[in-house]
PDB file of N, CA, C, O and CB in Angstrom:
ATOM      1  N   MET A   1      90.265  83.306 102.168  1.00  0.00           N
ATOM      2  CA  MET A   1      91.181  83.314 101.040  1.00  0.00           C
ATOM      3  C   MET A   1      92.606  82.953 101.476  1.00  0.00           C
ATOM      4  O   MET A   1      93.572  83.212 100.758  1.00  0.00           O
ATOM      5  CB  MET A   1      91.167  84.682 100.363  1.00  0.00           C
ATOM      6  N   LYS A   2      92.715  82.360 102.648  1.00  0.00           N
ATOM      7  CA  LYS A   2      94.020  81.939 103.171  1.00  0.00           C
ATOM      8  C   LYS A   2      94.716  81.009 102.179  1.00  0.00           C
ATOM      9  O   LYS A   2      94.143  80.010 101.743  1.00  0.00           O
ATOM     10  CB  LYS A   2      93.858  81.236 104.541  1.00  0.00           C
ATOM     11  N   GLY A   3      95.940  81.344 101.832  1.00  0.00           N
ATOM     12  CA  GLY A   3      96.729  80.503 100.941  1.00  0.00           C
ATOM     13  C   GLY A   3      96.404  80.660  99.468  1.00  0.00           C
ATOM     14  O   GLY A   3      96.938  79.919  98.643  1.00  0.00           O
ATOM     15  N   ILE A   4      95.539  81.606  99.115  1.00  0.00           N
ATOM     16  CA  ILE A   4      95.159  81.834  97.719  1.00  0.00           C
ATOM     17  C   ILE A   4      95.818  83.136  97.247  1.00  0.00           C
ATOM     18  O   ILE A   4      95.574  84.200  97.816  1.00  0.00           O
ATOM     19  CB  ILE A   4      93.590  81.900  97.558  1.00  0.00           C
ATOM     20  N   ASP A   5      96.640  83.046  96.222  1.00  0.00           N
ATOM     21  CA  ASP A   5      97.330  84.221  95.695  1.00  0.00           C
ATOM     22  C   ASP A   5      96.412  85.058  94.821  1.00  0.00           C
ATOM     23  O   ASP A   5      95.556  84.521  94.119  1.00  0.00           O
ATOM     24  CB  ASP A   5      98.560  83.802  94.904  1.00  0.00           C
ATOM     25  N   ASP A   6      96.591  86.379  94.864  1.00  0.00           N
ATOM     26  CA  ASP A   6      95.888  87.255  93.922  1.00  0.00           C
ATOM     27  C   ASP A   6      96.223  86.800  92.509  1.00  0.00           C
ATOM     28  O   ASP A   6      97.366  86.451  92.213  1.00  0.00           O
ATOM     29  CB  ASP A   6      96.278  88.760  94.136  1.00  0.00           C
ATOM     30  N   GLY A   7      95.229  86.808  91.649  1.00  0.00           N
ATOM     31  CA  GLY A   7      95.436  86.404  90.260  1.00  0.00           C
ATOM     32  C   GLY A   7      95.344  84.913  90.023  1.00  0.00           C
ATOM     33  O   GLY A   7      95.582  84.454  88.905  1.00  0.00           O
ATOM     34  N   SER A   8      95.001  84.135  91.056  1.00  0.00           N
ATOM     35  CA  SER A   8      94.848  82.688  90.878  1.00  0.00           C
ATOM     36  C   SER A   8      93.694  82.398  89.926  1.00  0.00           C
ATOM     37  O   SER A   8      92.720  83.149  89.865  1.00  0.00           O
ATOM     38  CB  SER A   8      94.613  81.988  92.239  1.00  0.00           C
ATOM     39  N   PHE A   9      93.815  81.304  89.186  1.00  0.00           N
ATOM     40  CA  PHE A   9      92.789  80.926  88.231  1.00  0.00           C
ATOM     41  C   PHE A   9      91.866  79.863  88.812  1.00  0.00           C
ATOM     42  O   PHE A   9      92.308  78.969  89.533  1.00  0.00           O
ATOM     43  CB  PHE A   9      93.425  80.424  86.942  1.00  0.00           C
ATOM     44  N   VAL A  10      90.578  79.969  88.493  1.00  0.00           N
ATOM     45  CA  VAL A  10      89.580  78.978  88.885  1.00  0.00           C
ATOM     46  C   VAL A  10      88.743  78.621  87.669  1.00  0.00           C
ATOM     47  O   VAL A  10      88.786  79.314  86.652  1.00  0.00           O
ATOM     48  CB  VAL A  10      88.683  79.506  90.041  1.00  0.00           C
ATOM     49  N   TYR A  11      87.981  77.543  87.774  1.00  0.00           N
ATOM     50  CA  TYR A  11      87.239  76.982  86.642  1.00  0.00           C
ATOM     51  C   TYR A  11      85.794  77.478  86.618  1.00  0.00           C
ATOM     52  O   TYR A  11      84.996  77.167  87.502  1.00  0.00           O
ATOM     53  CB  TYR A  11      87.264  75.453  86.700  1.00  0.00           C
ATOM     54  N   PHE A  12      85.479  78.256  85.583  1.00  0.00           N
ATOM     55  CA  PHE A  12      84.110  78.713  85.338  1.00  0.00           C
ATOM     56  C   PHE A  12      83.536  77.898  84.185  1.00  0.00           C
ATOM     57  O   PHE A  12      84.237  77.617  83.213  1.00  0.00           O
ATOM     58  CB  PHE A  12      84.066  80.250  85.019  1.00  0.00           C
ATOM     59  N   VAL A  13      82.254  77.516  84.289  1.00  0.00           N
ATOM     60  CA  VAL A  13      81.593  76.750  83.241  1.00  0.00           C
ATOM     61  C   VAL A  13      80.774  77.660  82.331  1.00  0.00           C
ATOM     62  O   VAL A  13      80.582  77.344  81.158  1.00  0.00           O
ATOM     63  CB  VAL A  13      80.699  75.674  83.854  1.00  0.00           C
ATOM     64  N   HIS A  14      80.297  78.767  82.847  1.00  0.00           N
ATOM     65  CA  HIS A  14      79.406  79.644  82.092  1.00  0.00           C
ATOM     66  C   HIS A  14      79.767  81.096  82.358  1.00  0.00           C
ATOM     67  O   HIS A  14      80.652  81.386  83.163  1.00  0.00           O
ATOM     68  CB  HIS A  14      77.930  79.377  82.457  1.00  0.00           C
ATOM     69  N   SER A  15      79.092  81.990  81.694  1.00  0.00           N
ATOM     70  CA  SER A  15      79.406  83.415  81.835  1.00  0.00           C
ATOM     71  C   SER A  15      78.381  84.162  82.678  1.00  0.00           C
ATOM     72  O   SER A  15      78.407  85.392  82.733  1.00  0.00           O
ATOM     73  CB  SER A  15      79.500  84.058  80.473  1.00  0.00           C
ATOM     74  N   PHE A  16      77.480  83.439  83.335  1.00  0.00           N
ATOM     75  CA  PHE A  16      76.497  84.096  84.203  1.00  0.00           C
ATOM     76  C   PHE A  16      77.187  84.640  85.441  1.00  0.00           C
ATOM     77  O   PHE A  16      78.163  84.063  85.921  1.00  0.00           O
ATOM     78  CB  PHE A  16      75.366  83.118  84.602  1.00  0.00           C
ATOM     79  N   HIS A  17      76.684  85.736  85.949  1.00  0.00           N
ATOM     80  CA  HIS A  17      77.208  86.245  87.207  1.00  0.00           C
ATOM     81  C   HIS A  17      76.155  87.104  87.896  1.00  0.00           C
ATOM     82  O   HIS A  17      75.242  87.637  87.265  1.00  0.00           O
ATOM     83  CB  HIS A  17      78.500  87.051  86.974  1.00  0.00           C
ATOM     84  N   VAL A  18      76.310  87.217  89.190  1.00  0.00           N
ATOM     85  CA  VAL A  18      75.414  88.022  90.013  1.00  0.00           C
ATOM     86  C   VAL A  18      76.234  89.152  90.603  1.00  0.00           C
ATOM     87  O   VAL A  18      77.366  88.942  91.040  1.00  0.00           O
ATOM     88  CB  VAL A  18      74.727  87.168  91.136  1.00  0.00           C
ATOM     89  N   ASP A  19      75.675  90.333  90.617  1.00  0.00           N
ATOM     90  CA  ASP A  19      76.338  91.427  91.304  1.00  0.00           C
ATOM     91  C   ASP A  19      75.612  91.655  92.618  1.00  0.00           C
ATOM     92  O   ASP A  19      74.415  91.389  92.727  1.00  0.00           O
ATOM     93  CB  ASP A  19      76.360  92.724  90.433  1.00  0.00           C
ATOM     94  N   THR A  20      76.325  92.142  93.603  1.00  0.00           N
ATOM     95  CA  THR A  20      75.747  92.330  94.925  1.00  0.00           C
ATOM     96  C   THR A  20      76.410  93.515  95.605  1.00  0.00           C
ATOM     97  O   THR A  20      77.375  94.082  95.092  1.00  0.00           O
ATOM     98  CB  THR A  20      75.899  91.057  95.781  1.00  0.00           C
ATOM     99  N   ASP A  21      75.885  93.879  96.753  1.00  0.00           N
ATOM    100  CA  ASP A  21      76.467  94.967  97.527  1.00  0.00           C
ATOM    101  C   ASP A  21      77.911  94.647  97.892  1.00  0.00           C
ATOM    102  O   ASP A  21      78.282  93.483  98.045  1.00  0.00           O
ATOM    103  CB  ASP A  21      75.641  95.231  98.792  1.00  0.00           C
ATOM    104  N   GLU A  22      78.706  95.676  98.027  1.00  0.00           N
ATOM    105  CA  GLU A  22      80.131  95.533  98.342  1.00  0.00           C
ATOM    106  C   GLU A  22      80.371  94.691  99.599  1.00  0.00           C
ATOM    107  O   GLU A  22      81.323  93.912  99.644  1.00  0.00           O
ATOM    108  CB  GLU A  22      80.761  96.907  98.520  1.00  0.00           C
ATOM    109  N   LYS A  23      79.529  94.838 100.610  1.00  0.00           N
ATOM    110  CA  LYS A  23      79.752  94.150 101.882  1.00  0.00           C
ATOM    111  C   LYS A  23      79.634  92.632 101.788  1.00  0.00           C
ATOM    112  O   LYS A  23      80.086  91.929 102.691  1.00  0.00           O
ATOM    113  CB  LYS A  23      78.780  94.655 102.900  1.00  0.00           C
ATOM    114  N   TYR A  24      79.037  92.110 100.714  1.00  0.00           N
ATOM    115  CA  TYR A  24      78.872  90.672 100.560  1.00  0.00           C
ATOM    116  C   TYR A  24      79.965  90.042  99.686  1.00  0.00           C
ATOM    117  O   TYR A  24      80.033  88.818  99.577  1.00  0.00           O
ATOM    118  CB  TYR A  24      77.512  90.378  99.968  1.00  0.00           C
ATOM    119  N   LYS A  25      80.804  90.849  99.074  1.00  0.00           N
ATOM    120  CA  LYS A  25      81.832  90.350  98.167  1.00  0.00           C
ATOM    121  C   LYS A  25      83.057  89.883  98.944  1.00  0.00           C
ATOM    122  O   LYS A  25      83.610  90.630  99.752  1.00  0.00           O
ATOM    123  CB  LYS A  25      82.227  91.431  97.155  1.00  0.00           C
ATOM    124  N   VAL A  26      83.477  88.645  98.697  1.00  0.00           N
ATOM    125  CA  VAL A  26      84.669  88.080  99.332  1.00  0.00           C
ATOM    126  C   VAL A  26      85.837  88.128  98.369  1.00  0.00           C
ATOM    127  O   VAL A  26      86.952  88.474  98.761  1.00  0.00           O
ATOM    128  CB  VAL A  26      84.414  86.632  99.797  1.00  0.00           C
ATOM    129  N   ALA A  27      85.592  87.779  97.094  1.00  0.00           N
ATOM    130  CA  ALA A  27      86.642  87.772  96.076  1.00  0.00           C
ATOM    131  C   ALA A  27      86.027  88.185  94.743  1.00  0.00           C
ATOM    132  O   ALA A  27      84.874  87.870  94.448  1.00  0.00           O
ATOM    133  CB  ALA A  27      87.320  86.364  95.968  1.00  0.00           C
ATOM    134  N   LEU A  28      86.811  88.890  93.954  1.00  0.00           N
ATOM    135  CA  LEU A  28      86.353  89.363  92.650  1.00  0.00           C
ATOM    136  C   LEU A  28      87.066  88.631  91.531  1.00  0.00           C
ATOM    137  O   LEU A  28      88.156  88.088  91.715  1.00  0.00           O
ATOM    138  CB  LEU A  28      86.572  90.867  92.516  1.00  0.00           C
ATOM    139  N   CYS A  29      86.440  88.624  90.381  1.00  0.00           N
ATOM    140  CA  CYS A  29      86.997  88.030  89.171  1.00  0.00           C
ATOM    141  C   CYS A  29      87.035  89.098  88.089  1.00  0.00           C
ATOM    142  O   CYS A  29      86.112  89.905  87.969  1.00  0.00           O
ATOM    143  CB  CYS A  29      86.164  86.790  88.709  1.00  0.00           C
ATOM    144  N   ASP A  30      88.083  89.101  87.318  1.00  0.00           N
ATOM    145  CA  ASP A  30      88.200  90.015  86.177  1.00  0.00           C
ATOM    146  C   ASP A  30      88.219  89.188  84.909  1.00  0.00           C
ATOM    147  O   ASP A  30      89.230  88.574  84.566  1.00  0.00           O
ATOM    148  CB  ASP A  30      89.481  90.907  86.281  1.00  0.00           C
ATOM    149  N   TYR A  31      87.099  89.177  84.221  1.00  0.00           N
ATOM    150  CA  TYR A  31      86.977  88.437  82.958  1.00  0.00           C
ATOM    151  C   TYR A  31      86.225  89.322  81.977  1.00  0.00           C
ATOM    152  O   TYR A  31      85.083  89.043  81.610  1.00  0.00           O
ATOM    153  CB  TYR A  31      86.240  87.055  83.159  1.00  0.00           C
ATOM    154  N   GLY A  32      86.884  90.388  81.563  1.00  0.00           N
ATOM    155  CA  GLY A  32      86.244  91.360  80.687  1.00  0.00           C
ATOM    156  C   GLY A  32      85.509  92.427  81.477  1.00  0.00           C
ATOM    157  O   GLY A  32      85.368  93.561  81.019  1.00  0.00           O
ATOM    158  N   LEU A  33      85.041  92.063  82.661  1.00  0.00           N
ATOM    159  CA  LEU A  33      84.462  92.997  83.612  1.00  0.00           C
ATOM    160  C   LEU A  33      84.718  92.439  85.007  1.00  0.00           C
ATOM    161  O   LEU A  33      84.955  91.243  85.174  1.00  0.00           O
ATOM    162  CB  LEU A  33      82.927  93.216  83.350  1.00  0.00           C
ATOM    163  N   LEU A  34      84.670  93.298  85.984  1.00  0.00           N
ATOM    164  CA  LEU A  34      84.922  92.883  87.360  1.00  0.00           C
ATOM    165  C   LEU A  34      83.598  92.482  88.009  1.00  0.00           C
ATOM    166  O   LEU A  34      82.649  93.266  88.025  1.00  0.00           O
ATOM    167  CB  LEU A  34      85.617  94.022  88.170  1.00  0.00           C
ATOM    168  N   PHE A  35      83.534  91.260  88.544  1.00  0.00           N
ATOM    169  CA  PHE A  35      82.320  90.798  89.204  1.00  0.00           C
ATOM    170  C   PHE A  35      82.692  89.890  90.375  1.00  0.00           C
ATOM    171  O   PHE A  35      83.799  89.353  90.406  1.00  0.00           O
ATOM    172  CB  PHE A  35      81.395  90.055  88.203  1.00  0.00           C
ATOM    173  N   PRO A  36      81.781  89.707  91.344  1.00  0.00           N
ATOM    174  CA  PRO A  36      82.089  88.868  92.501  1.00  0.00           C
ATOM    175  C   PRO A  36      82.130  87.388  92.129  1.00  0.00           C
ATOM    176  O   PRO A  36      81.208  86.862  91.505  1.00  0.00           O
ATOM    177  CB  PRO A  36      81.062  89.097  93.605  1.00  0.00           C
ATOM    178  N   ALA A  37      83.216  86.731  92.526  1.00  0.00           N
ATOM    179  CA  ALA A  37      83.357  85.299  92.293  1.00  0.00           C
ATOM    180  C   ALA A  37      83.000  84.506  93.542  1.00  0.00           C
ATOM    181  O   ALA A  37      82.577  83.353  93.456  1.00  0.00           O
ATOM    182  CB  ALA A  37      84.780  84.968  91.849  1.00  0.00           C
ATOM    183  N   ILE A  38      83.174  85.136  94.714  1.00  0.00           N
ATOM    184  CA  ILE A  38      82.792  84.525  95.988  1.00  0.00           C
ATOM    185  C   ILE A  38      82.013  85.574  96.775  1.00  0.00           C
ATOM    186  O   ILE A  38      82.445  86.719  96.910  1.00  0.00           O
ATOM    187  CB  ILE A  38      84.055  84.014  96.796  1.00  0.00           C
ATOM    188  N   ILE A  39      80.863  85.161  97.287  1.00  0.00           N
ATOM    189  CA  ILE A  39      80.029  86.069  98.083  1.00  0.00           C
ATOM    190  C   ILE A  39      79.639  85.388  99.394  1.00  0.00           C
ATOM    191  O   ILE A  39      79.744  84.169  99.529  1.00  0.00           O
ATOM    192  CB  ILE A  39      78.758  86.497  97.288  1.00  0.00           C
ATOM    193  N   THR A  40      79.195  86.181 100.339  1.00  0.00           N
ATOM    194  CA  THR A  40      78.752  85.667 101.623  1.00  0.00           C
ATOM    195  C   THR A  40      77.477  86.390 102.036  1.00  0.00           C
ATOM    196  O   THR A  40      77.113  87.410 101.452  1.00  0.00           O
ATOM    197  CB  THR A  40      79.853  85.831 102.698  1.00  0.00           C
ATOM    198  N   ASN A  41      76.813  85.859 103.034  1.00  0.00           N
ATOM    199  CA  ASN A  41      75.637  86.550 103.562  1.00  0.00           C
ATOM    200  C   ASN A  41      76.075  87.529 104.651  1.00  0.00           C
ATOM    201  O   ASN A  41      77.253  87.582 105.005  1.00  0.00           O
ATOM    202  CB  ASN A  41      74.594  85.531 104.121  1.00  0.00           C
ATOM    203  N   GLU A  42      75.143  88.289 105.171  1.00  0.00           N
ATOM    204  CA  GLU A  42      75.475  89.319 106.161  1.00  0.00           C
ATOM    205  C   GLU A  42      76.078  88.735 107.432  1.00  0.00           C
ATOM    206  O   GLU A  42      76.968  89.344 108.026  1.00  0.00           O
ATOM    207  CB  GLU A  42      74.238  90.119 106.511  1.00  0.00           C
ATOM    208  N   ALA A  43      75.612  87.569 107.859  1.00  0.00           N
ATOM    209  CA  ALA A  43      76.135  86.932 109.071  1.00  0.00           C
ATOM    210  C   ALA A  43      77.502  86.290 108.846  1.00  0.00           C
ATOM    211  O   ALA A  43      78.213  85.989 109.804  1.00  0.00           O
ATOM    212  CB  ALA A  43      75.155  85.883 109.569  1.00  0.00           C
ATOM    213  N   GLY A  44      77.871  86.080 107.578  1.00  0.00           N
ATOM    214  CA  GLY A  44      79.153  85.457 107.277  1.00  0.00           C
ATOM    215  C   GLY A  44      79.184  83.957 107.480  1.00  0.00           C
ATOM    216  O   GLY A  44      80.258  83.355 107.485  1.00  0.00           O
ATOM    217  N   ASN A  45      78.009  83.338 107.648  1.00  0.00           N
ATOM    218  CA  ASN A  45      77.972  81.896 107.883  1.00  0.00           C
ATOM    219  C   ASN A  45      77.517  81.094 106.661  1.00  0.00           C
ATOM    220  O   ASN A  45      77.398  79.871 106.734  1.00  0.00           O
ATOM    221  CB  ASN A  45      77.060  81.599 109.041  1.00  0.00           C
ATOM    222  N   VAL A  46      77.265  81.769 105.546  1.00  0.00           N
ATOM    223  CA  VAL A  46      76.945  81.118 104.279  1.00  0.00           C
ATOM    224  C   VAL A  46      77.834  81.749 103.222  1.00  0.00           C
ATOM    225  O   VAL A  46      77.951  82.973 103.148  1.00  0.00           O
ATOM    226  CB  VAL A  46      75.414  81.260 103.910  1.00  0.00           C
ATOM    227  N   ILE A  47      78.453  80.920 102.414  1.00  0.00           N
ATOM    228  CA  ILE A  47      79.346  81.424 101.369  1.00  0.00           C
ATOM    229  C   ILE A  47      79.026  80.687 100.075  1.00  0.00           C
ATOM    230  O   ILE A  47      78.695  79.502 100.097  1.00  0.00           O
ATOM    231  CB  ILE A  47      80.856  81.239 101.765  1.00  0.00           C
ATOM    232  N   GLY A  48      79.122  81.375  98.969  1.00  0.00           N
ATOM    233  CA  GLY A  48      78.848  80.762  97.673  1.00  0.00           C
ATOM    234  C   GLY A  48      79.868  81.202  96.642  1.00  0.00           C
ATOM    235  O   GLY A  48      80.410  82.304  96.716  1.00  0.00           O
ATOM    236  N   THR A  49      80.123  80.335  95.687  1.00  0.00           N
ATOM    237  CA  THR A  49      81.040  80.659  94.595  1.00  0.00           C
ATOM    238  C   THR A  49      80.281  80.642  93.281  1.00  0.00           C
ATOM    239  O   THR A  49      79.294  79.924  93.124  1.00  0.00           O
ATOM    240  CB  THR A  49      82.230  79.666  94.551  1.00  0.00           C
ATOM    241  N   GLN A  50      80.754  81.435  92.351  1.00  0.00           N
ATOM    242  CA  GLN A  50      80.175  81.444  91.007  1.00  0.00           C
ATOM    243  C   GLN A  50      81.102  80.708  90.042  1.00  0.00           C
ATOM    244  O   GLN A  50      81.109  80.981  88.842  1.00  0.00           O
ATOM    245  CB  GLN A  50      79.927  82.898  90.523  1.00  0.00           C
ATOM    246  N   PHE A  51      81.871  79.784  90.575  1.00  0.00           N
ATOM    247  CA  PHE A  51      82.773  78.937  89.804  1.00  0.00           C
ATOM    248  C   PHE A  51      82.809  77.577  90.503  1.00  0.00           C
ATOM    249  O   PHE A  51      82.110  77.369  91.494  1.00  0.00           O
ATOM    250  CB  PHE A  51      84.222  79.574  89.685  1.00  0.00           C
ATOM    251  N   HIS A  52      83.608  76.667  89.998  1.00  0.00           N
ATOM    252  CA  HIS A  52      83.680  75.304  90.544  1.00  0.00           C
ATOM    253  C   HIS A  52      85.007  75.086  91.259  1.00  0.00           C
ATOM    254  O   HIS A  52      86.006  74.776  90.610  1.00  0.00           O
ATOM    255  CB  HIS A  52      83.502  74.255  89.422  1.00  0.00           C
ATOM    256  N   PRO A  53      85.041  75.243  92.594  1.00  0.00           N
ATOM    257  CA  PRO A  53      86.309  74.994  93.290  1.00  0.00           C
ATOM    258  C   PRO A  53      86.774  73.546  93.150  1.00  0.00           C
ATOM    259  O   PRO A  53      87.977  73.285  93.119  1.00  0.00           O
ATOM    260  CB  PRO A  53      86.170  75.343  94.763  1.00  0.00           C
ATOM    261  N   GLU A  54      85.835  72.604  93.066  1.00  0.00           N
ATOM    262  CA  GLU A  54      86.204  71.192  92.957  1.00  0.00           C
ATOM    263  C   GLU A  54      86.875  70.867  91.626  1.00  0.00           C
ATOM    264  O   GLU A  54      87.469  69.798  91.489  1.00  0.00           O
ATOM    265  CB  GLU A  54      84.977  70.323  93.133  1.00  0.00           C
ATOM    266  N   LYS A  55      86.795  71.752  90.654  1.00  0.00           N
ATOM    267  CA  LYS A  55      87.430  71.555  89.348  1.00  0.00           C
ATOM    268  C   LYS A  55      88.558  72.557  89.111  1.00  0.00           C
ATOM    269  O   LYS A  55      89.021  72.727  87.983  1.00  0.00           O
ATOM    270  CB  LYS A  55      86.390  71.671  88.234  1.00  0.00           C
ATOM    271  N   SER A  56      88.996  73.221  90.189  1.00  0.00           N
ATOM    272  CA  SER A  56      89.962  74.316  90.046  1.00  0.00           C
ATOM    273  C   SER A  56      91.350  73.959  90.566  1.00  0.00           C
ATOM    274  O   SER A  56      92.075  74.830  91.048  1.00  0.00           O
ATOM    275  CB  SER A  56      89.459  75.539  90.769  1.00  0.00           C
ATOM    276  N   GLY A  57      91.721  72.698  90.473  1.00  0.00           N
ATOM    277  CA  GLY A  57      93.073  72.257  90.792  1.00  0.00           C
ATOM    278  C   GLY A  57      93.499  72.581  92.217  1.00  0.00           C
ATOM    279  O   GLY A  57      92.693  72.545  93.147  1.00  0.00           O
ATOM    280  N   THR A  58      94.778  72.898  92.370  1.00  0.00           N
ATOM    281  CA  THR A  58      95.363  73.189  93.671  1.00  0.00           C
ATOM    282  C   THR A  58      94.677  74.370  94.345  1.00  0.00           C
ATOM    283  O   THR A  58      94.446  74.348  95.554  1.00  0.00           O
ATOM    284  CB  THR A  58      96.848  73.467  93.527  1.00  0.00           C
ATOM    285  N   THR A  59      94.353  75.394  93.575  1.00  0.00           N
ATOM    286  CA  THR A  59      93.670  76.564  94.121  1.00  0.00           C
ATOM    287  C   THR A  59      92.313  76.166  94.693  1.00  0.00           C
ATOM    288  O   THR A  59      91.963  76.572  95.801  1.00  0.00           O
ATOM    289  CB  THR A  59      93.500  77.649  93.039  1.00  0.00           C
ATOM    290  N   GLY A  60      91.559  75.385  93.956  1.00  0.00           N
ATOM    291  CA  GLY A  60      90.247  74.939  94.419  1.00  0.00           C
ATOM    292  C   GLY A  60      90.332  74.059  95.650  1.00  0.00           C
ATOM    293  O   GLY A  60      89.501  74.166  96.552  1.00  0.00           O
ATOM    294  N   LEU A  61      91.342  73.181  95.694  1.00  0.00           N
ATOM    295  CA  LEU A  61      91.508  72.333  96.875  1.00  0.00           C
ATOM    296  C   LEU A  61      91.803  73.175  98.115  1.00  0.00           C
ATOM    297  O   LEU A  61      91.296  72.882  99.197  1.00  0.00           O
ATOM    298  CB  LEU A  61      92.634  71.311  96.649  1.00  0.00           C
ATOM    299  N   GLN A  62      92.615  74.213  97.966  1.00  0.00           N
ATOM    300  CA  GLN A  62      92.895  75.093  99.095  1.00  0.00           C
ATOM    301  C   GLN A  62      91.623  75.810  99.544  1.00  0.00           C
ATOM    302  O   GLN A  62      91.383  75.956 100.742  1.00  0.00           O
ATOM    303  CB  GLN A  62      93.983  76.116  98.724  1.00  0.00           C
ATOM    304  N   MET A  63      90.816  76.253  98.596  1.00  0.00           N
ATOM    305  CA  MET A  63      89.549  76.910  98.943  1.00  0.00           C
ATOM    306  C   MET A  63      88.632  75.960  99.700  1.00  0.00           C
ATOM    307  O   MET A  63      88.002  76.354 100.682  1.00  0.00           O
ATOM    308  CB  MET A  63      88.844  77.423  97.679  1.00  0.00           C
ATOM    309  N   LEU A  64      88.553  74.722  99.253  1.00  0.00           N
ATOM    310  CA  LEU A  64      87.701  73.744  99.935  1.00  0.00           C
ATOM    311  C   LEU A  64      88.225  73.462 101.346  1.00  0.00           C
ATOM    312  O   LEU A  64      87.436  73.317 102.280  1.00  0.00           O
ATOM    313  CB  LEU A  64      87.626  72.431  99.122  1.00  0.00           C
ATOM    314  N   ARG A  65      89.554  73.384 101.507  1.00  0.00           N
ATOM    315  CA  ARG A  65      90.124  73.241 102.850  1.00  0.00           C
ATOM    316  C   ARG A  65      89.720  74.420 103.727  1.00  0.00           C
ATOM    317  O   ARG A  65      89.330  74.244 104.881  1.00  0.00           O
ATOM    318  CB  ARG A  65      91.663  73.129 102.781  1.00  0.00           C
ATOM    319  N   ASN A  66      89.818  75.619 103.169  1.00  0.00           N
ATOM    320  CA  ASN A  66      89.438  76.819 103.917  1.00  0.00           C
ATOM    321  C   ASN A  66      87.977  76.770 104.330  1.00  0.00           C
ATOM    322  O   ASN A  66      87.638  77.117 105.461  1.00  0.00           O
ATOM    323  CB  ASN A  66      89.701  78.071 103.086  1.00  0.00           C
ATOM    324  N   PHE A  67      87.103  76.336 103.412  1.00  0.00           N
ATOM    325  CA  PHE A  67      85.672  76.248 103.728  1.00  0.00           C
ATOM    326  C   PHE A  67      85.461  75.315 104.917  1.00  0.00           C
ATOM    327  O   PHE A  67      84.741  75.651 105.857  1.00  0.00           O
ATOM    328  CB  PHE A  67      84.862  75.749 102.496  1.00  0.00           C
ATOM    329  N   VAL A  68      86.092  74.142 104.873  1.00  0.00           N
ATOM    330  CA  VAL A  68      85.924  73.146 105.940  1.00  0.00           C
ATOM    331  C   VAL A  68      86.469  73.688 107.259  1.00  0.00           C
ATOM    332  O   VAL A  68      85.828  73.558 108.301  1.00  0.00           O
ATOM    333  CB  VAL A  68      86.636  71.819 105.571  1.00  0.00           C
ATOM    334  N   GLU A  69      87.662  74.299 107.209  1.00  0.00           N
ATOM    335  CA  GLU A  69      88.264  74.833 108.438  1.00  0.00           C
ATOM    336  C   GLU A  69      87.421  75.942 109.054  1.00  0.00           C
ATOM    337  O   GLU A  69      87.328  76.040 110.277  1.00  0.00           O
ATOM    338  CB  GLU A  69      89.665  75.355 108.152  1.00  0.00           C
ATOM    339  N   ASN A  70      86.808  76.777 108.223  1.00  0.00           N
ATOM    340  CA  ASN A  70      86.068  77.927 108.726  1.00  0.00           C
ATOM    341  C   ASN A  70      84.580  77.669 108.953  1.00  0.00           C
ATOM    342  O   ASN A  70      83.961  78.324 109.792  1.00  0.00           O
ATOM    343  CB  ASN A  70      86.225  79.057 107.780  1.00  0.00           C
ATOM    344  N   TYR A  71      84.004  76.724 108.217  1.00  0.00           N
ATOM    345  CA  TYR A  71      82.551  76.533 108.283  1.00  0.00           C
ATOM    346  C   TYR A  71      82.137  75.114 108.607  1.00  0.00           C
ATOM    347  O   TYR A  71      80.944  74.845 108.755  1.00  0.00           O
ATOM    348  CB  TYR A  71      81.932  76.933 106.989  1.00  0.00           C
ATOM    349  N   GLY A  72      83.076  74.205 108.720  1.00  0.00           N
ATOM    350  CA  GLY A  72      82.743  72.791 108.884  1.00  0.00           C
ATOM    351  C   GLY A  72      82.605  72.328 110.325  1.00  0.00           C
ATOM    352  O   GLY A  72      82.642  71.126 110.588  1.00  0.00           O
ATOM    353  N   HIS A  73      82.450  73.233 111.244  1.00  0.00           N
ATOM    354  CA  HIS A  73      82.371  72.855 112.672  1.00  0.00           C
ATOM    355  C   HIS A  73      80.948  72.785 113.123  1.00  0.00           C
ATOM    356  O   HIS A  73      80.684  72.484 114.287  1.00  0.00           O
ATOM    357  CB  HIS A  73      83.136  73.842 113.548  1.00  0.00           C
TER     358      HIS A  73
END
């Protein structure tokens, strides 16, 4: 979440969401209820979003940079 401010907006297409154990939650979203917007696996080498970073403007571009810097090696 380097360079991403709390309260930043991202682009969601639908209202589906998955809940998971606390240890897998990277970032939460508050849209009428609190749910995980970014999750990871136990090893921390797989990450998934429940929104579209590629359609989320400057915030999404920063997230994609972070993904590449942290997982693109």
